[in-house]
FIVOTOR-197999 format. One record per atom (N, C-alpha, C, O): x, y, z. Coordinates in steps of 0.001 Angstrom, whole numbers, plus 500000, padded with zeros to 6 digits. Layout:
! residues N
XYZ...
This chain:
! residues 343
869528522102721714869743522745720421868817523947720223869078524806719380867741524002720997866768525076720843867413526444721013868139526689721976867137527327720064867576528727720097869093528903720019869580530004720273869858527863719678871302528045719555871649529109718536872663529798718657870796529236717530871116530157716453871087531607716918871724532462716303870357531899717996870375533260718543871796533677718908872274534727718479872464532848719700873830533157720142874798533165718964875663534035718865874644532185718070875548532107716927875447533356716062876458533847715560874246533866715888874063535067715075874611536293715793875226537156715167874391536375717104874963537501717861876489537502717765877111538557717634877085536308717831878546536204717813879150536651716486880278537143716446878395536479715399878980536790714083878392538035713443878698538330712288877553538777714166876777539839713527877642540924712908877293541453711853878765541273713538879610542329712976880262541864711675880360542633710719880706540607711637881269540076710390880181539981709319880428540213708135878984539638709761877836539557708853877571540926708228877380541029707016877560541963709038877277543322708565878349543823707604878064544610706702879573543364707800880693543874707000881118542906705895882204543053705334880288541930705580880708540922704604881021541601703271880195542354702755882204541344702709882639542066701501881743541809700293881219540712700103881587542839699496880735542761698311881255541750697300880476541004696706882562541723697104883136540916696028883489539494696451883829538667695605883414539203697731883763537866698202882584536916697997881435537267698265882884535719697523881819534731697367881281534354698745882039533983699641879959534454698898879371534265700221879447532809700648879110531899699891879897532612701874880011531277702454879506531345703884880098532025704721878419530647704167877852530677705516878835530160706553878751530518707728879774529311706117880797528803707028881738529877707533882422529680708537881784531030706838882583532157707331881949532792708560882622533481709327880657532559708745879926533204709836879575532237710960879648532598712135879201531029710613878643530119711613879498528870711776880097528394710811879558528336712998880245527057713213879485525920712529878305526047712202880182524821712326879610523704711562878303523185712150877405522794711405878186523175713479876976522606714083875752523499713912874625523057714136875965524752713517874847525683713312874375525674711860873222526005711584875243525304710941874886525355709517873626524546709181872823525011708373873415523350709765872160522637709477870920523405709934869863523304709311871046524175711026869907524971711486869598526091710504868435526402710247870650526692709956870447527744708964869734527171707736868839527803707176870137525978707330869503525340706175868040525001706477867176525168705617867763524532707682866374524246708058865540525516708020864387525504707591866137526612708475865418527878708459865106528291707026864001528743706727866086528130706148865860528478704749864736527617704167863857528127703472864764526334704447863733525430703936862351525820704450861366525746703716862285526229705693860985526566706275860460527894705739859296527991705350861310528914705715860840530248705347860562530387703861859725531198703462861256529602703030861057529711701590860041528691701093859136529028700330860195527435701531859343526358700996858332525840702008857551524942701692858332526389703213857370525996704245857433524501704549856404523850704730858646523972704603858844522588705010859702522570706264860397523540706566859651521470706985860377521309708242859638522054709353858551522586709128860223522092710549859533522682711697860426523694712397860438523784713624861175524458711602862174525346712189861576526403713102862260526887714004860318526775712895859751527842713717859665527445715186859531528310716051859740526158715476859656525723716872860995525861717590861039525909718819862061525923716843863366525882717475864257527062717115865352527204717658863798527895716213864719528846715622864704530225716278864242530421717403865231531149715513865520532509715948864321533198716597863221533201716046864551533790717792863483534560718429864016535778719175863280536397719944865281536133718963865909537245719684865651538550718935866352538869717974864650539296719376864306540540718680865345541634718883865284542668718218866301541428719792867394542395719931868272542424718683869051543356718487868142541403717844868930541342716612868273542094715455868851542214714374867063542598715690866326543236714603867095544379713952867203544440712728867628545281714768868289546455714200869486546061713348869716546643712288870248545076713805871402544634713023870966543985711714871586544200710672869914543204711769869432542562710548868861543585709575869057543473708364868156544577710100867661545640709227868816546440708632868734546900707493869879546603709392871053547306708862871604546548707653871901547149706620871737545222707788872250544419706673871295544492705486871722544639704341870004544389705772869009544428704703869071545746703940868943545769702716869267546834704664869241548158704049870586548601703489870638549401702555871678548081704057872996548614703700874014547560703275875095547906702798873685546285703441874641545238703103875073545302701649874286545658700772876340544951701398876898545050700054876926543711699323876908543666698093876970542627700086877016541312699464875595540786699257874838540631700216875243540516698014873865540131697681873387538922698485872279538930699022874214537892698565873790536672699255873707536870700763872886536244701434874558537740701292874480538054702721873172538783703025872523538508704035872790539709702150871528540434702332870345539467702246869398539572703025870398538535701307869312537559701182869192536684702425868086536327702832870332536337703032870280535546704264869692536373705403868934535851706221870034537654705461869435538526706476867920538588706294867172538623707272867474538599705043866035538596704764865383537325705301864281537372705848866060536195705144865532534930705662865460534966707183864488534488707768866481535530707827866456535646709287865292536527709741864636536226710739865036537608709017863919538483709382862582537756709216861688537884710052862460537010708153861241536208707977861054535251709152859953535112709685862152534590709549862058533631710644861704534321711954860918533798712745862282535487712181861936536234713393860447536540713431859810536446714481859898536905712277858459537183712244857657535908712500856689535929713260858050534802711874857332533534712060857314533140713532856300532669714046858452533339714208858572532928715603857868533891716549857212533462717498858001535193716293857526536197717255856218536861716858855522537415717709855869536813715552854697537535715028854785539024715362853775539663715655855970539553715317856198540972715584855871541757714314856632541726713347854733542460714319854263543132713109855143544284712662855023544753711530856024544746713533856895545835713101857851545372712000858359546196711240858101544063711906859040543571710891858502543835709486859170544530708720857318543312709104856825543635707763856492545108707592856685545657706507855993545762708644855637547178708528856859548026708203856789548922707362857961547753708855859171548535708607859703548307707196860181549235706545859616547073706738860099546794705380859225547495704347859740548119703418857909547397704504856999548025703545857155549540703574857177550182702524857263550113704770857449551564704872858745552008704216858784553031703533859796551245704422861088551570703800860961551575702279861514552449701611860246550614701741860054550544700296859264551738699772859596552307698733858216552111700502857326553170700030857898554561700230857566555483699484858747554720701221859230556057701583860577556406700971861047557534701117861202555457700290862535555703699745862609555242698297862005554241697911863364555995697508863616555599696124864860554723696121865977555215696276864659553429695944865752552473696011866045551917694621865191551946693735867257551415694444867570550813693153866875549457693029866317548938693995866921548905691834866200547662691555866629546530692478865787545813693019867930546370692659868428545256693463867963545366694904867492544385695481868089546554695493867697546725696893866185546571697044865714546001698029865431547072696081863976546923696132863585545449696144862737545032696933864202544670695273863901543233695219864298542539696514863602541635696975865415542960697100865864542342698347864893542631699484864615541753700301864380543846699541863416544174700589862089543453700368861472542981701323861653543367699127860426542626698837860574541161699234859638540549699749861747540612698990862018539219699336861944538995700842861599537904701295862265540021701609862303539890703070860924539921703711860778539540704873859908540368702978858569540478703566857999539085703814857927538282702883857596538781705037857030537454705320855736537234704539854965538177704358855484536026704078854269535765703296853000535901704124852958535535705299851960536441703476850635536462704074850393537511705137849353537482705794851328538445705329851149539447706386850131540494705955849788540591704777849651541277706922848724542364706619849443543468705841850654543650705964848678544187705052849214545375704399849867545144703055850469546065702503849766543942702512850440543680701240849809544442700076850451544637699044848555544873700234847933545676699176848649547005698981848507547638697935849416547432699980850155548694699870851301548599698860851886549615698486851612547405698428852713547216697480852286547430696029853046547127695110851095547943695821850586548162694464851574548884693547851715548472692395852274549947693996853182550652693078854243549747692461854718550008691356854612548697693165855690547840692672855200546852691615856003546269690887853884546666691533853323545878690437853331546671689134853154546108688054853536547979689246853539548854688074854938549376687773855097550294686967855946548802688410857321549259688236857819548961686821857350548027686171858775549770686355859334549549685017860175548278684966860376547704683895860663547843686117861502546644686168860645545386686258859809545262687152860851544463685341860099543202685390860481542385686620859671541610687129861721542557687102862159541821688290861426542320689536861024541530690390861261543632689629860523544206690758859063543777690694858483543386691707858467543848689506857057543447689365856867541991689774855915541650690475857771541154689335857654539727689662857799539495691159857024538742691750858788540140691775859008539940693203857822540457694008857408539832694985857272541608693593856122542170694301854918541237694209854225541007695200854677540706693022853542539796692850853731538520693660852775537993694230854968538022693710855242536803694477854959536995695962854641536036696665855076538233696441854751538528697839853245538739697998852622538167698891852671539562697128851265539944697257850335538735697164849336538664697880850656537794696292849721536681696081849595535777697303848668534971697375850508535898698262850401535080699478849299535572700406848925534879701353848780536762700140847726537319700987846365536720700639846095536381699487845524536599701650844131536202701434843182537380701642841963537207701663843736538554701793842925539746702004842223540150700710842825540147699637840950540496700828840196540947699662840743542269699116840419542663697996841562542941699901842127544211699450843067544045698261843313545006697533843596542842698055844515542671696924843783542306695632844399542249694568842469542058695719841743541627694517841902542597693352842214542153692247841702543915693546841871544822692403843280544785691816843462544978690614844267544538692662845647544476692180845852543264691277846473543359690218845320542125691714845474540896690934844684540990689628845155540545688582843492541565689689842706541737688466843445542622687475843410542376686269844115543650687982844856544553687107846023543837686433846333544099685271846662542940687165847731542132686561847167541324685392847777541258684325846008540714685599845402539889684552844978540717683343844964540213682220844637541966683564844194542829682461845354543288681575845144543668680423846554543253682101847664543950681448848727543017680872849918543180681136848287542047680088849197541162679355850364540682680202851515540994679897850092539936681251851168539496682136852089538481681467851712537822680499853306538370682004854213537313681567853642535965682004852673535913682762854238534890681530853723533562681885853789533325683389852881532726683965854869533795684033854977533626685488853930534467686205853258533987687118853792535723685791852799536599686420851394536027686262850577536095687180851128535471685101849807534899684841849540533708685750848450533581686309850524532840685899850372531672686766850090532096688200849173531578688837850877533035688703850724533482690089849391534202690277848708533997691280849023535039689317847759535778689422846563534830689418845590535068690134846619533771688633845525532796688607845398532080689947844291531830690424846532531754690547846498531121691869845858532066692881845044531655693708846239533333692799845751534317693765844266534610693593843530534705694575843828534755692345842438535159692121841468534089692602840319534392692924841922532843692653841062531783693196840798531996694683839762531577695199841729532643695369841582532874696807840782534129697108840025534164698079840941535161696286840365536466696645839332536968695640838735538023695852839110536233694551838220536718693512836752536665693895836359535950694817835942537441693164834487537401693323833850537364691935834552537192690938832544537523691860831861537409690572832383538418689555832450538124688362832753539607690025833284540609689104834603540153688483834934540534687361835347539339689218836643538871688719836487537963687510837392537861686682835345537305687410835140536336686331835277536996684963835817536392684036834793538226684830834889538921683545836340539194683169836669539286681986837200539323684158838627539536683901839294538220683496840243538211682712838798537129684030839398535812683767838937535229682431839708534544681759837700535491682043837104534829680878837923534925679590837958533948678843838584536046679287839385536078678050840453534990677984840869534592676896840896534513679139841948533494679154841419532107678792842200531169678633840108531972678661839552530711678172839924530480676713839812529362676210840369531543676027840796531433674627842289531707674485842752532038673393843038531577675556844487531804675515845157530755674623844645529649674453846298531120674064847013530181673180847518528945673920847732527897673311847706529069675228848179527944676029847003527159676599846128527727677254846986525861676350845936525028676921845984525004678431844944524936679085847186525060678996847321525069680456846672526308681053846022526236682096846853527451680386846234528691680862844716528598680739843995529019681643844233528057679638842791527860679486842238527034680646841210527371681233842933525958680960842495525081682044842505525809683382841555525707684158843587526549683650843680527313684899842549528325685004841982528531686077842227528954683875841184529982683882839820529387684222839091529934685049839477528272683587838168527670683871838108527164685307837076527273685969839217526610685782839243526129687164839078527289688139838359527167689131839744528424687863839611529599688729838165530082688760837642530425689821837529530108687606836124530521687546835255529564688354834346529996689063835530528272688250834740527281688989834924527430690492833973527257691255836133527749690921836376527970692351835571529166692842835018529140693941835508530208692028834812531437692423833291531265692365832588531647693300832792530699691285831339530646691064830682529383691598829504529406691957831415528290691657830793527042692094829634526660691195829755526715689971828515526276691784827350525831691011826670526965690243825831526710689380827024528206690549826404529334689852826966529525688446826426530309687666828039528820688120828648528993686802828339527873685831829052527690684844827276527118686101827008525915685310826948526165683808827541525418683029826236527208683398826105527452681960827444527819681343827720527468680196828263528513682087829580528887681573830437527639681337831154527565680340830369526662682245831149525433682081830662524648680863831459524090680108829348524617680687828778523918679533829194524613678239829547523959677257829149525948678251829557526707677063831019526440676717831376526340675543831864526325677743833287526051677498833462524693676823834283524543675918832688523710677268832786522377676667832411522413675188832997521699674374831442523239674850830964523307673468831741524305672618831575524343671399832579525104673246833331526159672558834529525550671826835387524933672457834595525714670527835694525136669746837041525765670103838086525140669925837017526986670600838275527650670948838813527212672308839987527423672616837958526607673110838409526097674413838815524641674219837976523781673955840123524374674354840650523064673972840712522056675123840823520854674880840644522522676351840828521623677500839496520975677889838922521270678937839034520101677026837694519533677183837564518655678431836530518666679098838607517904678737838504517034679911838332517866681179837574517492682074839032518989681251838871519871682407837433520357682500836855520393683586836856520732681362835463521188681359834529520070681816833593520311682577834782518857681354833941517722681755834036517490683256833018517284683917835237517521683794835413517304685233834669518356686053834058518039687073834726519601685603834043520677686322832526520526686200831795520745687166832065520156685025830629519920684834830140518801685746829090518920686376830897517725685812830518516593686662830401517018688119829537516531688848831272517926688539831252518369689937830098519313690230829532519279691323829741520154689265828819521246689573827446521161688898826494521774689381827327520435687822826096520505687032825170519318687280825559518296687844823940519499686836822934518446686897822492518064685503823288518059684564821206517741685372820723517228684088820764518265682966820618517909681797820958519535683304821068520545682249822296520316681367822378520853680262823252519517681855824477519256681097824361518031680196825291517726679449823230517322680257823090516084679471823309516322677972824097515595677368822652517302677345822854517485675896824309517764675525824817517229674540824974518598676311826362518947675993827290517748676138828154517529675290827119516971677204827981515811677398827680514720676369828593514039675902826429514558676023826078513585674982826729513973673655827271513130672941826664515238673349827295515729672111828803515518672147829408515134671146829402515769673297830852515602673419831246514136673250832238513837672586830487513229673838830776511795673703830722511377672233831586510636671763829724511842671522829596511478670106830730512078669281831202511458668328831165513275669644832301513890668949833571513075669164834338512842668229833783512645670406834974511839670719834985510550669907836008510183669329833854509868669863833802508547669231833676508605667711833812507584667036833419509780667178833318509898665719834678510154665078834824510049663860835675510490665898837008510770665375837916509562665424837488508462665772839201509779665065840165508675665012840776508355666371841312507263666562840707509272667303841243509061668649842717508636668599843088507594669140843534509438667955844951509112667804845701509200669123846687508494669334845231510068670009845895510225671307844832510361672385843972511239672313844894509493673380843914509504674474844667509630675792845549508826676092844313510638676570844962510837677863844304510003678945843126510191679249845055509089679523844543508236680601845111508687681935846315508917682050844271508816682931844736509109684278845223507823684933845051506728684398845831507981686097846470506838686761845494505685686988845869504518686878844241506015687306843268504942687578842583504439686309841707503576686374842980504978685159842433504503683890841324505354683313840940505150682161840790506310684079839663507077683550840132508101682517841273508563682549839248508433681624839516509402680567838359510394680511837389510294681263838488511338679611837381512277679407836104511522679054835025511847679550836233510521678200835067509748677768834424509004678932833207509078679107835206508295679727834617507524680832834017508448681889833009508111682510834636509611682095834081510574683052832700511041682604831767511117683403832584511350681314831293511796680778830253510679680843829096510926681183830657509467680522829718508338680566829214508085681982828025507843682189830112508141682944829700507898684330828727508969684804827818508683685584828913510192684340827961511251684694826583510935684116825577511039684818826533510553682853825240510276682220824539509082682846823312508990682810825307508172683417824694507007684064823768507406685214822876506646685591823983508592685766823108509062686849821710509399686331820774509572687112821579509491685003820303509915684414819775508857683441819171509181682418820013507594683780819484506510682945817966506653682823817274506963683793817483506425681638816055506587681373815773507838680580814755507917679892816650508818680659816509510018679838816709509635678367817610508861678043815883510168677494815929509775676084817273510102675440817819509305674676817791511266675755819088511649675182820197510735675680821085510346674922820135510400676949821140509505677534821067508130676887822094507561676516819860507594676749819712506263676153820195506253674708820807505285674256819917507330673991820386507433672605821914507465672551822532506872671667822497508158673503823961508238673562824573506879673866825581506498673271823970506157674782824490504828675122824401503876673920825287503047673717823352503996673141823240503165671936824355503513670947824907502641670276824668504798670875825762505222669989827091504637670470827901504175669666827306504661671791828527504080672362828605502597672027829678502082671713827472501917672094827434500487671754827915500253670324828666499315670060827479501107669409827880500942668004829354501283667786829981500809666838829894502111668677831278502565668520832210501938669553833260502497669871831827500794670067832592500184671156834053499951670782834936500010671638834301499687669501835676499431669068836558500671669180837782500569669091835953501834669371836731503069669519837257503255670947838133504088671175836737502498671896837231502609673275838611501959673379838857500917672773839492502566674135840817501979674346840707500797675310839702500631676000841744499995675341841751498863676268841633499335677715840943498722678529842321500441678020842262500967679394840857501433679740840403501238680868840161502046678786838787502486679039837865501291679257837001501319680133838048500267678475837234499061678654837477498449680033836546498052680734838757498386680397839106497817681694838524498665682817837994498138683795838629499978682669838099500889683694836595500692683859836106500536684977835871500699682757834412500566682832833999499191683347833020499073684084834732498161682966834375496815683427834542496686684937833848495900685582835474497470685499835698497417686944834812498398687706834262498065688756834680499615687167833949500666687884832445500650687610831637500974688481832091500272686400830670500259686008830361498938685300830019498942684118830476497819685999830348496514685335828993496280684673828930495701683588827917496718685306826588496495684722826446497259683407825936496726682422826898498506683402826832499318682185827705498706681093827287498582679942828911498330681471829829497774680475829258496490679877829332496274678668828696495654680718828113494403680227826934494684679309826706493963678338826184495740679625825018496092678804825439496529677409824810496145676423826506497338677316826913497788675980827582496655675206827495496602673979828253495744675924828809494565675259827678493702674691827729493253673546826666493487675519825521492678675087824772493356673951824325492701673010824640494675674047823952495422673006824672495340671682824039495261670629825989495359671726826756495250670492826563493880669846826404493760668631826582492850670697826398491497670174825007491333669559824846490709668510824008491904670230822628491789669732822450492521668407821701492080667536823161493663668268823049494445667039823862493850665900823676494203664735824779492929666257825637492348665236826584493347664633826917493274663450827026494301665465827887495367664943829348495010664980830202495840664671829643493798665351831060493439665398831260492118664686832385491624664605
């Protein structure tokens, strides 16, 4: 079965090139039934990076010119998109750098309509060199072109794309652009990028706030400790559990006052809704387990006494979690409550 698709594509290439614009695209018009599963595997691999098609698929570079012809001149949208997938696969198999270079050069050297521009951007293999050259398309008047360009650029790990991604974040991106830019900046960002990300800690979306703090933590690591603590104490930053998790990973005893304050805030309210993770831990149990590393500290001991008085505020899942994960601590607060006669 190896490389069968080379012959199948050669056999149908003229029909592929001439596929009518108005006809509904059907891969069965081009390929025999036994080849269609290979085409689907290729699509799965090149788009979603699943399966192992690169070991068995297209490697005939003699087909390049015909595929580029379809990409540049094809009239049927779906046929052009399939040609783009074949070009991606050829690059994956052969690592022939002329494939992305020719596509990028074609984009930069020609004024193309929106549809053709998007089709060429779609054909660029992910993570190739030179993606920073696509900067003009991030500034295009078409939101579709901007989105497609960003979807390609963010696959790069080159530091050359950092200014491009920062510029996206500065310019009121759409929700999709924001999501993709946050993913990218975690890979290529540096300390200067943090100033671009920080405004999103006050974004109207809690998910965006969480993504922003996580991106900063990826970039700064232990150097951002005060920023993580400030986020936990910031009333405008709503994703408190995310802040606690990051503090637990990166901070030391400097976080004791902030976490103690957060625990008391949690237990002083009604706790109408508590988010439990699969293993039962919550923001509260995460903070308590962190403070347990500093037993003997006056602030920590005071906080534990407060927890003892507010034991009835813990959910059943939190009690179960602590009894299993921190049995000595849990038994101590149970005993402390009984001794205080608070129940």
